[in-house]
C-alpha positions in Angstrom: -1.0 12.9 21.6 -2.0 9.9 22.4 0.2 7.5 19.8 -1.3 3.6 19.1 0.8 1.0 20.5 1.5 -2.3 19.2 -0.9 -4.2 20.4 -4.2 -2.0 19.7 -2.2 -1.5 16.2 -3.1 -5.6 15.7 -6.3 -5.3 16.3 -7.1 -1.8 14.2 -4.6 -1.7 11.5 -7.0 -4.9 9.3 -8.5 -4.8 6.1 -7.5 -2.7 3.1 -5.4 -0.6 4.0 -5.5 1.7 0.8 -2.0 2.4 -0.7 -3.4 5.9 -2.5 -1.4 7.3 -5.5 0.3 11.2 -5.4 -1.7 13.2 -8.1 0.4 15.8 -10.4 -1.3 19.8 -11.6 0.2 19.1 -15.9 2.8 21.0 -14.5 4.5 17.8 -12.3 3.8 20.1 -9.1 1.8 18.1 -6.1 -2.3 18.3 -6.4 -2.7 18.3 -2.7 -6.1 19.3 -2.9 -7.3 16.2 -4.9 -5.2 14.3 -2.7 -7.3 15.1 -0.5 -10.2 14.5 -2.2 -9.1 10.4 -2.6 -8.8 10.0 0.8 -12.1 11.3 1.7 -13.7 9.3 -1.6 -11.8 6.8 -0.2 -12.8 6.6 3.4 -16.5 7.2 2.4 -16.4 4.1 0.0 -15.3 1.3 2.9 -11.5 1.8 3.2 -10.2 0.2 6.8 -7.4 2.5 6.3 -4.9 5.0 4.1 -1.8 4.8 3.1 0.4 7.4 1.1 3.9 7.4 -0.4 4.1 3.9 -0.5 4.8 2.0 -3.6 1.9 3.4 -5.7 2.6 7.2 -5.1 5.6 7.3 -6.7 7.5 8.1 -3.4 11.1 7.7 -5.7 9.6 10.7 -7.9 9.4 12.7 -4.8 11.5 15.3 -3.5 12.1 14.6 0.6 10.2 17.8 1.0 7.5 16.3 -1.2 7.7 13.7 0.7 7.6 15.1 4.2 3.7 17.2 2.3 2.5 14.5 1.2 2.3 12.5 4.7 1.7 15.8 6.6 -1.4 16.6 4.2 -2.5 13.1 4.3 -2.3 12.5 8.2 -4.6 15.7 8.7 -6.7 14.9 5.6 -8.1 11.5 7.3 -8.4 13.0 10.5 -8.5 10.0 13.1 -11.8 8.6 10.7 -9.4 5.6 9.9 -5.2 4.5 10.1 -3.1 6.4 8.3 0.0 4.4 7.3 2.4 6.6 5.3 5.4 4.4 3.7 8.3 6.3 5.1 11.3 3.9 3.9 14.2 4.8 1.2 17.2 3.8 -0.6 18.7 6.0 2.2 19.0 5.1 5.5 18.7 8.7 6.8 16.5 9.9 4.9 14.1 6.6 6.4 15.3 7.3 9.9 13.9 10.6 9.3 10.9 10.1 7.5 10.2 7.8 10.1 10.6 10.4 13.3 8.5 12.5 11.1 5.3 10.1 11.0 5.4 9.6 14.4 5.6 13.4 15.1 2.7 14.4 12.7 0.8 11.7 14.4 1.2 8.5 12.0 -0.7 5.3 13.0 1.9 3.6 12.0 4.9 3.5 9.6 5.1 1.6 6.8 9.6 1.1 6.2 10.3 -0.6 2.6 13.8 -3.0 1.9 16.3 -0.6 0.4 15.8 -0.6 -3.0 18.8 -0.7 -5.5 22.0 -1.2 -3.1 21.0 -4.6 -2.3 22.2 -5.1 1.2 22.9 -8.4 3.4 20.7 -10.4 5.1 23.1 -9.1 8.4 22.7 -5.2 7.1 19.2 -5.5 6.7 17.9 -6.9 10.5 21.1 -3.6 11.3 19.0 -0.7 9.4 15.7 -1.8 10.7 16.7 -2.3 14.0 17.9 1.3 13.8 14.4 2.5 13.0 12.5 0.8 15.2 14.4 2.1 17.8 14.2 5.0 17.4 10.4 5.0 17.3 7.6 4.3 19.7 5.3 4.0 16.5 4.3 0.5 15.1 6.4 -0.1 11.8 5.8 -2.6 8.9 8.1 -3.9 7.1 7.5 -3.7 3.1 9.4 -6.7 1.5 9.0 -6.3 -2.5 11.4 -8.4 -4.4 10.9 -6.9 -7.3 11.2 -3.8 -7.0 13.9 -4.4 -4.2 16.5 -6.8 -5.7 16.6 -8.5 -2.6 14.3 -10.5 -0.4 13.5 -10.1 3.1 14.5 -13.4 4.2 12.1 -14.9 7.1 14.8 -15.7 9.8 15.5 -12.7 9.9 11.8 -11.2 9.8 11.7 -13.5 12.6 14.6 -11.9 14.2 13.4 -8.3 13.7 9.8 -9.4 15.1 11.8 -11.1 18.5 14.2 -7.8 18.9 11.9 -5.0 18.0 8.3 -4.8 19.7 7.4 -1.9 17.5 7.8 -4.3 14.3 4.5 -5.7 14.0 3.9 -7.5 10.7 4.9 -7.0 7.4 3.5 -6.4 3.7 3.9 -9.2 1.5 4.7 -8.4 -2.1 6.2 -12.2 -2.2 5.0 -14.2 -5.1 6.8 -17.1 -2.8 3.3 -18.3 -1.0 5.9 -21.2 0.7 7.7 -18.0 2.2 4.6 -16.1 2.8 3.2 -19.1 5.2 6.7 -19.5 7.3 6.2 -15.5 7.7 3.4 -16.8 10.2 5.1 -19.7 11.7 8.7 -18.5 12.6 7.2 -14.3 13.4 3.7 -15.6 15.8 -0.1 -16.2 14.0 -0.1 -12.6 15.5 2.2 -10.9 13.7 0.5 -8.7 10.7 0.6 -10.0 7.5 -0.4 -7.8 4.5 -0.7 -8.8 0.6 0.7 -6.7 -1.5 0.2 -8.9 -4.7 -3.4 -8.6 -5.4 -4.2 -12.1 -6.5 -2.7 -13.2 -3.0 -5.6 -10.9 -1.3 -8.2 -13.2 -0.6 -5.5 -16.8 -0.4 -3.3 -14.4 2.5 -7.1 -13.6 4.3 -7.2 -17.8 4.6 -3.7 -18.6 6.5 -3.9 -15.4 8.8 -3.4 -13.0 7.2 -4.1 -9.3 9.0 -5.3 -8.0 5.5 -4.1 -6.3 2.7 -3.1 -3.2 1.3 -3.7 -3.5 -2.8 -3.3 -1.2 -5.7 -6.4 -1.8 -6.9 -8.3 -0.9 -4.3 -7.5 3.3 -5.7 -9.7 2.0 -8.4 -12.4 0.3 -6.7 -11.9 0.9 -3.5 -15.4 -0.6 -2.0 -15.2 -4.1 -3.4 -11.8 -4.3 -2.2 -12.8 -3.5 1.1 -15.6 -5.8 0.9 -13.6 -8.7 0.2 -12.2 -8.4 3.7 -15.3 -7.7 5.3 -16.9 -11.0 3.7 -13.9 -13.0 5.4 -14.4 -11.8 8.7 -18.1 -12.3 8.7 -17.3 -15.4 8.3 -18.3 -15.3 4.7 -16.1 -17.6 2.7 -18.5 -17.7 -0.6 -18.6 -14.3 -0.8 -15.6 -13.2 0.0 -14.2 -15.9 -2.8 -16.4 -14.3 -5.1 -15.6 -10.9 -4.8 -11.8 -12.3 -5.4 -12.6 -13.9 -9.0 -14.9 -10.5 -9.6 -11.8 -8.3 -9.0 -9.7 -10.3 -11.3 -10.3 -9.1 -14.4 -9.1 -5.2 -13.5 -6.4 -6.3 -10.9 -4.9 -8.3 -14.5 -5.3 -5.6 -16.6 -4.5 -2.4 -13.7 -0.5 -4.5 -14.1 0.1 -5.1 -17.7 2.2 -2.1 -17.2 4.1 -0.4 -14.3 2.3 0.5 -11.2 1.3 3.0 -11.0 1.2 3.6 -14.4 -2.0 1.9 -15.6 -4.0 3.2 -12.5 -3.4 6.6 -13.3 -4.6 6.2 -16.5 -7.5 4.8 -14.8 -8.6 6.8 -12.5 -8.4 9.8 -15.4 -10.6 7.9 -17.8 -12.9 8.2 -14.2 -12.7 12.1 -13.8 -11.0 11.5 -10.0 -7.1 12.7 -11.1 -5.2 14.3 -13.3 -3.9 11.9 -14.9 0.3 12.8 -14.7 3.0 10.8 -13.8 6.4 11.9 -13.3 9.3 10.7 -16.2 11.2 8.2 -15.9 7.4 6.8 -15.8 4.2 7.8 -17.8 0.9 6.9 -19.2 0.8 3.0 -20.7 0.6 3.3 -24.8 -2.7 3.5 -26.5 -3.8 0.0 -27.1 -3.3 -0.8 -23.5 -5.4 2.7 -22.6 -8.3 1.2 -24.6 -8.2 -2.0 -22.5 -8.3 -0.7 -19.4 -11.0 1.9 -20.6 -12.7 -1.8 -22.1 -12.5 -3.2 -18.3 -13.4 -0.6 -16.3 -16.6 0.1 -18.8 -17.0 -3.8 -17.6 -17.0 -2.9 -14.1 -19.7 0.4 -14.7 -16.6 2.9 -13.9 -16.6 4.6 -17.2 -19.1 4.5 -19.9 -18.8 1.7 -22.7 -16.6 3.0 -25.6 -19.2 4.2 -28.7 -21.6 4.8 -26.2 -23.2 8.4 -26.0 -22.5 10.7 -22.7 
């Protein structure tokens, strides 16, 4: 099987890479048929790539075997129609190695590896962790920096060192509200380093400084419009991209009034796309927020307005 190399990845892994939720049945078992349906819907709606088992996919609530099943199902369902970038990182180094190697064997185009959460490694330890993983595979890697979830920030100097020493580390997903840090990523890693936004309100601004795209949870609900932001920008239609950015803001806001992916799953349930089940310790939002989510979805024409006849 021919693998995408780093240079090919830098041309291809651009735009809206949709981080898809992991659907469950009522009994909390994996609903892989719905996962396949969601992937088809995303591709038909114009998403430029697919990601699974990232934050939005509840990876810490999945067993290792389940993560393998989700990756395998998604890679087969995508079937090379768009690039697929599964999340393979964990708080456990050996699990991260195993999943990243497995993603390569399964035919993933790249893998996204999160900064380990909970154990708060030093910058030296983070370098060693990521370099060991990068040295173990040939596929392109995107590091996932999300300090709000991991309690440690991958510093720019550490990322630049990894970029210099590991040719297959091609980019970073920055779920980082420090926009100065984000600017310095491209300054220190080079303008060809692939920078993706993981913060919804920074998807458009990140394109303006040279970003490659975004991995936005909101794409789960409105994949076409999220993809259109990038399409407009890439076509040089800055005004349209900016308009779409602001058009999406009410939806972005309501989907993050509770911890992701709880509002997403509530929304997708209201839209009839999934059975809205999360695994504890996560749960659906409180009823008041669910009503607000439904109202916002109605404003976008995604569900019937409250009080209207079906």
